[in-house]
Every structure is written in C-alpha cells, then in structure tokens.
C-alpha positions as CSV (number, residue, x, y, z in Angstrom):
1,M,21.7,-13.9,-2.6
2,S,21.7,-17.7,-2.6
3,H,24.3,-20.2,-3.5
4,N,23.7,-23.9,-4.1
5,H,26.3,-26.1,-2.7
6,D,25.8,-28.7,-5.5
7,D,27.2,-26.2,-8.1
8,H,30.1,-24.7,-6.2
9,H,33.7,-25.8,-6.2
10,H,36.7,-24.0,-4.6
11,E,40.1,-23.9,-6.2
12,R,42.6,-25.1,-3.7
13,P,44.3,-22.1,-2.1
14,R,48.1,-22.4,-2.1
15,D,48.6,-21.8,1.6
16,L,46.7,-24.8,2.8
17,T,48.4,-27.8,4.4
18,R,48.2,-31.1,2.7
19,N,45.4,-32.3,5.1
20,Q,43.5,-29.1,4.7
21,G,43.7,-29.4,1.0
22,L,42.5,-33.0,1.0
23,V,39.6,-32.2,3.3
24,L,38.6,-29.2,1.1
25,E,38.8,-31.3,-2.0
26,T,36.6,-33.9,-0.4
27,L,34.0,-31.3,0.6
28,N,34.1,-29.9,-2.9
29,G,33.4,-33.3,-4.4
30,A,30.6,-34.2,-2.0
31,E,27.0,-34.3,-3.1
32,G,25.9,-33.1,0.3
33,P,27.1,-32.3,3.8
34,L,29.7,-34.7,5.3
35,S,30.4,-35.6,8.9
36,A,34.1,-35.6,10.0
37,Y,33.9,-39.4,10.1
38,D,32.6,-39.4,6.5
39,I,35.6,-37.3,5.5
40,L,38.0,-39.5,7.4
41,D,36.6,-42.6,5.6
42,K,37.0,-41.0,2.2
43,L,40.6,-40.0,3.0
44,R,42.0,-43.2,4.6
45,D,43.8,-44.1,1.4
46,E,45.5,-40.7,1.5
47,G,47.0,-41.4,4.9
48,L,44.6,-39.8,7.2
49,R,43.9,-42.2,10.1
50,A,42.7,-40.2,13.1
51,P,39.6,-38.0,13.5
52,L,41.8,-35.3,15.1
53,Q,43.6,-34.8,11.7
54,V,40.2,-34.1,10.0
55,Y,38.9,-31.9,12.8
56,R,42.1,-29.8,12.8
57,A,41.8,-29.4,9.0
58,L,38.1,-28.5,9.3
59,D,38.8,-25.9,12.1
60,K,41.3,-24.1,9.9
61,L,39.1,-24.3,6.8
62,I,36.2,-22.8,8.8
63,E,38.5,-20.2,10.3
64,Q,39.7,-19.2,6.8
65,G,36.1,-19.1,5.5
66,F,36.4,-22.1,3.1
67,A,33.9,-24.4,5.0
68,H,31.0,-24.2,7.3
69,R,29.7,-26.5,10.1
70,L,26.0,-27.2,9.9
71,E,25.2,-27.5,13.6
72,S,21.9,-29.3,13.2
73,L,23.4,-32.0,11.1
74,N,26.8,-32.1,12.8
75,A,28.2,-32.0,9.3
76,F,30.3,-29.8,7.1
77,V,30.0,-28.1,3.6
78,C,32.2,-25.8,1.5
79,C,31.5,-22.2,1.7
80,A,29.4,-21.6,-1.4
81,G,30.3,-17.9,-2.0
82,A,33.8,-16.4,-2.2
83,E,32.3,-13.1,-1.1
84,C,31.3,-14.5,2.3
85,H,34.7,-15.8,3.3
86,G,35.2,-14.6,6.8
87,A,31.7,-13.1,7.1
88,D,30.2,-13.2,10.6
89,T,26.8,-14.5,9.4
90,A,26.1,-17.7,7.5
91,A,22.6,-18.9,6.6
92,F,21.6,-22.2,5.2
93,A,18.4,-23.7,3.8
94,I,18.6,-27.5,4.3
95,C,16.2,-29.8,2.5
96,T,14.9,-32.6,4.7
97,G,13.9,-34.5,1.5
98,C,17.0,-34.6,-0.7
99,G,19.7,-33.1,1.6
100,R,20.3,-30.1,-0.7
101,V,22.0,-27.2,1.1
102,D,21.7,-23.6,-0.2
103,E,23.8,-21.0,1.4
104,F,22.5,-17.4,1.4
105,A,23.1,-14.0,2.8
106,D,20.7,-11.3,3.8
107,P,22.4,-8.0,4.8
108,E,19.1,-6.8,6.4
109,V,18.9,-9.9,8.7
110,T,22.6,-9.5,9.6
111,E,22.1,-5.8,10.4
112,R,19.1,-6.5,12.6
113,L,20.8,-9.2,14.5
114,G,23.8,-6.9,15.0
115,E,21.6,-4.1,16.2
116,W,19.9,-6.5,18.7
117,A,23.3,-7.6,20.0
118,K,24.5,-4.0,20.4
119,T,21.3,-3.0,22.2
120,T,21.4,-5.9,24.6
121,G,25.1,-5.7,25.2
122,F,25.6,-9.2,23.8
123,G,29.1,-9.9,22.4
124,L,28.2,-11.4,19.1
125,E,31.0,-13.4,17.6
126,R,29.3,-15.5,14.8
127,T,25.8,-16.2,13.6
128,T,24.7,-19.3,11.9
129,I,21.1,-19.6,10.7
130,E,19.7,-23.0,9.6
131,L,16.3,-23.3,7.9
132,R,15.0,-26.8,7.7
133,G,12.3,-27.7,5.2
134,R,11.8,-29.0,1.6
135,C,13.4,-27.5,-1.5
136,A,11.3,-26.5,-4.5
137,E,12.2,-29.8,-6.3
138,C,11.1,-32.0,-3.4
139,L,7.9,-30.0,-3.1
140,K,7.2,-30.4,-6.8
141,R,7.8,-34.2,-6.6
142,A,5.4,-34.4,-3.6
143,S,2.5,-32.8,-5.4
C-alpha cells in the first residue's frame, strides 16, 4: 500500500496545541519534506521565533503519528495514511530527482523485521525504511 505525500492532507485534530497545529498545517501545505528551520521560517509571522518551539511541536506530532522524520534528509513530512498512525514501521520512497516522497507499508517486511528482532533478542522500538532513487515520472523524463 502506497501513499503519495503530494496528495494527502490531514484535518487538524482538536487536541493539538496552537504550535502543533501550525506545524501540521505547514507540513500539509508543503510540496515536499521540510526541515525544522524551513518550518520556522514559514511560521515566523505566526509568532514562532525559536527552533525549540518547532522541534517540540514536531516531537509531539511524530509521537501521535501525524508526522514522520526522514532521517536521510533531516526533514519532516505528514503521515500519509491515517491507518498507519502509531505504527511501528514506516517506509518511504524518496525521489532524488524531484523530491517526491511516497509512504508505504508492507506487512510482510514488518513481520520479518519483527521476527529477526525477536530471534536476536533485539528490543525493536521503531523502524524507518528509506529508499532513495528516481520516481516513475523522473525516469520517464530521463528517457
């Protein structure tokens, strides 16, 4: 199952703080992943002045399953699928050409990783898989 981050927008949950809501709305409106400093720059007119304000909001949004951190980019995106909120495994295909990010889930991969962790005694807390390459559109343009 795959979700394109370009087409997904969250409705603002009622229990978010003002800063969390602003950060989520900013991620929703973004054309691609944003760094915390990109978010801060977009929200200065809303009264956010310190990186810590953004990082705290991002931490809560990630904890609640509304956002993800893309480790390889040091950037953030909205969670593209409501069914994966709070899931332990998140997988992303990141296009190095256009920056498109597709989020997907594969229960078989999740199960195999969980089995490996159990077999080795590894205390698995969270799994993030990032695939880097070119999306179909970029490949088509290149040929």
